[in-house]
C-alpha positions in Angstrom: 86.2 -106.3 236.1 82.8 -106.4 237.8 82.8 -107.5 241.3 80.7 -110.7 241.8 79.3 -109.5 245.1 78.0 -106.3 243.6 76.1 -108.1 240.7 72.3 -107.9 241.0 69.7 -109.7 239.0 66.4 -108.5 237.6 63.7 -109.9 235.3 63.8 -109.6 231.5 61.6 -107.0 229.9 59.1 -108.3 227.4 61.3 -107.0 224.6 64.4 -108.8 225.9 62.6 -112.1 226.4 61.1 -112.0 222.9 64.5 -111.6 221.3 66.1 -114.3 223.4 63.1 -116.6 222.7 63.5 -116.1 218.9 67.3 -116.7 219.3 66.7 -119.8 221.5 64.0 -121.4 219.3 64.7 -120.2 215.8 68.5 -119.3 216.1 67.3 -116.0 214.5 70.1 -113.8 213.2 69.7 -110.1 214.3 72.2 -107.5 213.2 73.7 -105.2 215.8 72.6 -101.6 215.7 75.5 -99.3 215.0 76.6 -95.7 214.4 79.8 -94.3 212.7 80.3 -90.6 213.2 83.2 -88.2 212.7 85.0 -87.5 215.9 85.7 -83.8 216.7 89.5 -83.0 216.3 89.5 -81.3 219.8 88.1 -84.3 221.6 91.0 -86.4 223.0 90.9 -90.1 223.6 91.3 -89.4 227.3 88.4 -87.0 227.3 86.3 -89.5 225.4 87.1 -92.2 228.0 86.2 -89.8 230.9 82.8 -89.1 229.3 82.1 -92.7 228.6 82.9 -93.7 232.2 80.4 -91.1 233.5 77.7 -92.4 231.2 78.2 -96.0 232.1 78.4 -95.3 235.9 74.8 -93.7 235.5 73.1 -96.1 233.0 72.3 -99.6 234.1 71.8 -101.0 230.6 75.5 -100.4 229.8 76.4 -102.4 232.8 74.5 -105.6 231.8 76.9 -108.6 231.9 74.6 -111.5 231.4 71.2 -112.5 229.9 69.6 -115.8 230.7 66.5 -117.0 228.9 66.2 -120.1 231.0 66.2 -118.1 234.2 64.3 -115.2 232.7 66.9 -112.8 234.2 69.4 -110.1 233.4 72.5 -109.3 235.5 73.6 -105.8 236.2 77.1 -105.1 237.5 78.1 -102.3 239.6 81.2 -101.8 237.4 82.5 -102.9 234.1 85.7 -102.6 232.1 85.0 -100.0 229.4 85.0 -101.7 225.9 86.7 -98.7 224.4 89.5 -99.4 221.8 91.6 -97.6 219.3 92.6 -98.9 215.9 93.9 -97.7 212.5 93.0 -98.6 208.9 94.4 -97.7 205.6 91.2 -96.8 203.6 87.5 -96.0 203.9 86.9 -99.5 202.4 88.6 -101.1 205.3 86.6 -99.0 207.8 83.4 -100.2 206.1 84.7 -103.9 206.4 85.5 -103.3 210.0 82.1 -102.0 210.8 80.3 -104.7 208.7 82.2 -107.4 210.6 81.3 -105.8 214.0 77.6 -105.4 213.1 77.4 -109.2 212.2 79.4 -110.5 215.1 77.2 -111.5 218.0 78.0 -110.3 221.5 78.3 -113.1 224.2 75.3 -113.4 226.4 77.5 -113.4 229.5 81.0 -112.2 230.6 80.9 -108.5 229.8 79.1 -105.5 228.3 77.0 -106.1 225.2 78.4 -103.0 223.4 81.6 -101.5 222.1 83.1 -98.2 221.1 86.2 -97.9 218.9 88.1 -94.9 217.7 89.3 -95.6 214.2 92.0 -93.5 212.5 91.7 -93.6 208.7 92.3 -91.4 205.6 89.8 -89.0 204.4 88.9 -88.4 200.7 92.1 -86.2 200.4 94.3 -88.8 202.2 94.6 -86.8 205.4 94.2 -88.8 208.7 90.8 -88.4 210.4 89.2 -90.2 213.3 85.8 -91.8 213.3 83.8 -93.2 216.2 82.2 -96.7 215.7 79.6 -97.6 218.3 78.0 -101.1 218.1 75.3 -102.4 220.5 73.5 -105.6 221.0 69.8 -104.8 220.5 69.0 -106.2 224.0 70.5 -103.2 225.7 69.5 -100.3 223.3 67.0 -98.9 220.9 67.1 -96.1 218.4 66.5 -93.2 220.7 69.0 -94.6 223.3 71.7 -94.9 220.8 71.2 -91.3 219.7 71.2 -90.1 223.3 74.4 -92.0 223.9 76.1 -90.3 220.9 74.8 -86.9 221.7 76.3 -87.0 225.2 79.4 -88.8 224.2 80.3 -86.5 221.3 78.6 -83.2 222.0 78.0 -83.4 225.8 74.2 -82.8 225.2 72.9 -84.9 228.1 69.2 -85.4 228.5 67.3 -84.1 231.4 68.1 -85.6 234.8 64.3 -85.6 235.5 63.8 -88.0 232.6 66.6 -90.4 233.5 64.8 -93.0 235.7 66.5 -96.3 236.4 66.0 -98.8 233.7 65.2 -101.6 236.1 62.3 -99.6 237.5 60.7 -99.2 234.1 61.0 -103.0 233.6 59.2 -103.6 236.9 56.4 -101.1 235.8 56.2 -102.8 232.4 55.8 -106.4 234.0 53.2 -105.1 236.5 51.1 -103.4 233.8 51.5 -106.2 231.3 51.8 -109.5 233.3 53.3 -112.6 231.7 50.1 -114.5 232.1 48.6 -112.1 229.7 45.5 -113.9 228.5 44.3 -114.8 232.1 45.2 -111.6 234.0 42.5 -108.8 234.1 43.9 -105.8 232.4 42.6 -102.8 230.5 45.2 -103.3 227.7 43.9 -106.9 227.1 40.3 -105.7 226.7 41.3 -102.7 224.4 43.3 -104.8 222.0 40.6 -107.5 221.7 38.0 -104.8 221.0 40.2 -102.8 218.7 41.3 -105.7 216.5 37.9 -107.3 216.7 38.9 -110.9 215.8 41.5 -109.9 213.2 45.1 -111.0 213.7 47.5 -108.4 215.1 50.1 -109.6 212.6 48.1 -110.2 209.4 49.9 -109.8 206.1 49.1 -106.6 204.3 48.2 -108.4 200.9 50.8 -106.7 198.9 50.8 -108.0 195.2 54.6 -108.2 195.1 54.7 -110.5 198.1 55.7 -114.0 196.7 55.9 -115.9 199.8 53.8 -114.4 202.7 54.3 -117.4 205.0 57.3 -119.1 203.5 60.8 -119.6 205.0 63.1 -116.7 205.1 66.4 -116.6 203.0 68.6 -115.2 205.8 69.4 -112.3 203.4 67.9 -108.7 203.6 68.0 -106.1 200.9 67.9 -102.4 201.8 66.9 -99.6 199.5 67.6 -96.1 200.6 66.0 -92.9 199.1 66.8 -89.3 200.0 63.4 -87.6 199.8 63.0 -84.1 198.3 61.3 -82.9 201.5 62.4 -81.9 205.0 61.0 -82.7 208.4 60.1 -79.0 208.7 58.0 -79.3 205.5 56.2 -82.3 207.1 55.6 -80.3 210.3 54.1 -77.4 208.4 51.8 -79.7 206.4 50.8 -81.5 209.6 49.5 -78.3 211.1 47.3 -77.8 208.1 46.1 -81.4 208.2 45.6 -81.2 211.9 47.9 -84.3 212.3 51.6 -84.9 212.8 54.6 -85.8 210.6 54.4 -89.3 211.8 50.7 -89.6 210.9 51.5 -88.2 207.4 54.1 -90.9 207.0 51.9 -93.7 208.2 48.9 -92.4 206.1 51.2 -92.3 203.0 52.1 -96.0 203.6 48.5 -96.9 204.1 47.4 -95.0 201.0 50.1 -96.6 198.9 48.9 -100.1 200.0 45.4 -99.1 199.0 46.6 -97.9 195.7 48.6 -101.1 194.7 46.0 -103.5 196.0 42.3 -103.9 196.8 43.0 -103.7 200.5 40.8 -101.3 202.4 41.4 -102.6 205.9 45.1 -103.0 206.7 46.9 -103.7 210.0 50.4 -102.1 210.2 53.0 -103.0 212.8 54.2 -99.6 214.1 57.4 -98.9 216.0 56.7 -96.8 219.2 59.2 -95.3 221.8 57.2 -97.1 224.6 58.6 -94.7 227.1 57.0 -93.2 230.2 57.5 -89.7 231.5 60.6 -89.9 233.8 62.4 -92.3 231.4 62.5 -90.3 228.2 66.3 -89.8 228.4 67.1 -93.2 230.0 69.3 -95.6 227.9 68.0 -99.0 227.4 65.7 -101.3 225.1 62.4 -99.5 225.4 61.1 -99.5 221.8 58.1 -101.7 220.9 55.8 -102.4 218.0 52.0 -102.2 218.2 49.3 -103.0 215.6 47.5 -100.0 214.1 44.4 -100.9 212.1 43.6 -98.4 209.4 40.3 -98.8 207.6 38.6 -96.8 204.9 36.5 -97.6 201.8 38.6 -94.9 200.1 42.0 -95.9 201.5 43.5 -95.2 198.0 42.7 -91.5 198.4 45.2 -89.4 200.3 42.9 -87.2 202.2 40.7 -90.3 203.2 43.8 -92.1 204.2 45.0 -89.3 206.5 41.7 -89.1 208.3 41.5 -92.9 208.8 45.1 -93.1 209.9 44.7 -90.3 212.4 41.6 -91.9 213.8 43.4 -95.4 214.1 46.5 -93.8 215.8 44.6 -91.8 218.3 42.8 -94.9 219.4 46.1 -96.7 220.0 48.0 -93.8 221.5 47.2 -94.5 225.1 48.3 -98.1 224.7 51.5 -97.6 222.7 53.6 -99.1 225.5 52.0 -102.4 225.1 54.6 -105.2 224.3 54.0 -106.9 220.9 54.1 -110.4 222.3 51.4 -109.3 225.0 49.2 -108.2 222.1 49.8 -111.5 220.3 48.9 -113.6 223.5 45.6 -111.7 224.3 44.2 -110.8 220.8 45.5 -113.3 218.2 42.6 -115.5 217.1 44.9 -118.5 217.6 46.7 -117.1 220.5 50.1 -118.1 218.8 53.4 -117.0 220.0 55.6 -114.7 217.9 58.3 -117.5 217.6 55.9 -119.7 215.6 54.9 -117.4 212.9 56.6 -114.7 210.8 54.0 -113.3 208.4 54.7 -110.8 205.7 53.3 -107.8 207.6 54.2 -104.1 206.9 56.3 -102.6 209.7 56.6 -98.8 209.9 59.3 -97.0 211.8 59.4 -93.2 212.0 62.6 -91.7 213.7 62.0 -88.0 213.8 65.1 -86.8 215.7 68.0 -85.5 213.4 70.9 -87.9 213.2 74.2 -86.6 214.7 76.2 -84.6 212.2 79.2 -86.5 210.6 77.4 -89.8 210.1 78.0 -91.2 206.6 75.0 -91.5 204.3 73.9 -95.1 203.6 74.4 -96.4 200.0 71.3 -96.5 197.7 71.3 -100.4 198.0 73.0 -102.8 200.2 72.5 -106.5 201.2 73.3 -108.0 204.5 72.8 -111.3 206.4 69.7 -111.2 208.8 66.2 -112.6 209.1 63.4 -110.1 208.5 60.0 -111.5 207.7 58.2 -108.1 207.6 58.3 -105.4 204.9 60.0 -102.6 206.7 59.6 -98.9 205.9 61.7 -96.5 208.0 61.9 -92.7 207.8 64.9 -91.0 209.3 66.1 -87.4 209.3 69.5 -86.2 208.5 71.5 -83.6 210.6 70.3 -81.0 207.9 66.7 -81.9 208.3 66.3 -83.9 205.1 64.0 -86.9 205.2 65.3 -90.3 204.1 63.3 -93.4 203.3 64.7 -96.9 204.0 63.1 -100.1 202.9 64.3 -103.5 204.2 62.9 -106.8 202.9 63.7 -110.4 202.3 64.2 -110.8 198.4 62.8 -114.4 198.6 59.6 -113.1 200.0 59.2 -109.8 198.2 60.1 -109.2 194.5 62.6 -106.3 194.2 60.9 -104.9 191.1 57.6 -104.7 192.9 59.2 -103.1 195.9 60.8 -100.4 193.8 57.5 -99.6 192.1 55.9 -99.4 195.5 58.6 -97.0 196.8 58.0 -94.7 193.8 54.4 -94.3 194.6 55.2 -93.9 198.4 57.7 -91.2 197.7 55.2 -89.3 195.5 52.5 -89.5 198.3 54.9 -88.3 201.0 56.0 -85.4 198.9 52.2 -84.6 198.0 51.0 -84.8 201.6 54.2 -83.1 202.9 53.7 -80.1 200.5 50.2 -79.4 201.6 49.6 -75.9 203.1 
């Protein structure tokens, strides 16, 4: 157990405070990030524990034992009891149920680590016993890249560079200095940039999708997810990006923008885009870094792929220098009304591009699933399998967006991704 005398407190990051604020004011339900991967047969439980202990001793975010919204503080402990468990189930279905329960079960905000690791023994397709590693985090202590770094080191011992593993608390201090809490009043280059870039338009304005039935209505508390395996690889996108003088990420973002322009009359759209928000020196640190920033794509020919690529590239290059800006900071300094994120959940399109290949052994998601959560945005996520194949995931509230319209949109989006990704 952690020693009270060795506990230290630090301030919440913008990301952490935003999530705690939504939980405090809206009782918003957020599912826990998770991963389920096959455990190598030659990796013993004792070896796994030894590796896990080494990671935890180094990474501050894994030793967080308390979050306090009222005090605007997070408590880091010098030592924690490893939340490592073993269990056994009789079928793959039972494993799925175990994982689903863990994903929806909230972690306590005080009293211990906000993550868990379980080694689960279960039968494979032929009935032979195999082991899977189930990792579940509270989003307050991790993001997509951190989760992947954690798995890489725990399973394959592929640790990141020591030069890029700065202390998470130091990054939080940097963030709060660069983006002060009194955002609107404090002089800052970021404030002036976002006001000029958005030019009076709302950072979180809805995209005007024709299949959005309730752009400002209440959420249902249920999220639908549609998953598509695309007939294209990340290598294909990389080759095409060279010819288009862009990047795989820009191709995906341009395809989204062009699809919006195709299904609607919109020629000026602001997308909410996930960014790593990491500095040099923290690229391999574990913690909650990821942010979202508004990217405003404008073109009178947004429905044409080539024009959409050019407009998207221009919009992204303008934002690139400011991609570490916290979303709530942008809302505070650039919203026409200055409203807080807790007071509005408009039906904006959110884009997340995750380019690093997933660790081998992770089970493919089903073509469709439904889970309990509150998601107001229309989320489009591209991931890459361990074999390099691109996957498209779409998450949406079925009360806010009609499923038939979503599926038609995804058909067009897939066609555009393949078309742009096949360019030479």
